[in-house]
N, C-alpha and C positions, 0 to 999 in steps of 0.2 A: 726413867729419865729420857731414854732414846725416843720413846713415843712422843713426849712433849716436844722434843727438838724437831721431830718429823712434822708434827702438827703446826708448830710455829713456822717452819720452813715452807710448808704447803700454803698456809694462810698468807704469809709474806709474799710468796710468788704470785698468788692470785691477786693480791692488792696491786702489786707492781704491774702485772699483766693487764688488769682492768684500766689502770691509769694510762698505760702506754697505748692501749688500743682505742682510747677515746679520741685520739687525733684532733685535739682542740686546735683552734687557730688563735694564736697570741697576737697582741698588738705589734710586737716587733716583727712578726712574720708579715703582717700587712704593710708595715713601713718599708719592707725590703722590695716591694713591687714598684718598679720604675718603668714608666711608659717609654717605649722605644728601646729599652735595654733588657728587661726581663723577658724570658722566652716561655713558651708553653711547656717546654721540658722542665724549666726551673720551677714552674708552678706545680707540675705533677710531682716533682721531687719533694717540694716543701709541703704540699697539702694532700697529696695522693691524687688518684684519678677523680675528675669532676663527677658530680652526681648527674649533671645534664650537660650535653655538648650539642650545640646547634651550629650547622655550617650553612652559609649562604652560597649563592651561585658563583661568587667571586673568590670563594675559599676563606673568607673571614669567618671567625668562630666566636660564639658566645658560650663561655664556660660558667657553670654555676656549682657552688659548693654550699651545703648546709651542714653545720657542725654544732653539736650540742655543747653547752657549757658544762663546767664541772658541777657534779651534783653536790648539794649541801651535805654537811657532815651527818645530819640526822638521817639521811638515806642509808648510811652505813650501820646505824644502830639497830640491831635486831629487836623485834617485838615493840620496843618503846619509840623507835624512830618516827613512825607515822603519827604518834600521839603528840609529838612536839609541835605540830602545826602543819599548815599546808606547805608542801614542798615547792620552793621557787624553781622555776624552770627558765633557763636562758638558752638562746641559740643564736648563731650568726649565719647570715646569708651573705655570700660573696659572689659577685658577678664580675667577670673579666672579659673584655673584648680583646681578641687576638687577631691581628692582621694575617693575611694569607702568607706573609713571610715568617710567621711564627713568633713575632714580637708583640708584646702587650701594647694596645692602643690606649685603653682606659680601663679603670676598674671602679667598683662601688661596693660598699658593704653596709650592712645594717645589723645592729645588735638588738635582738628582741628579748624582752623579759616579761614573764608572767608570774 
């Protein structure tokens, strides 16, 4: 009986860890970005470090994040999951312009689905 509890505990922990590490960007996170108010530090806390960071000669920055969407349930089904059909893939690209003073000037995002 203790072996079963251990197995369920380990599997549950792995599922939670994989979900937590996916660091998806939700719509409510995007709605929290406010030009002139949100700072680069706020963005780093909310989305993690950007994948790309470009700085111009005036100190303005362009930050870019790419985040994968949640995998469909069939991706979690061993052996038969791939037989259920082509896995849908979605990802989000987020670009944020930050002024030299560290505040957001503008942002844009695009949700891709394949």
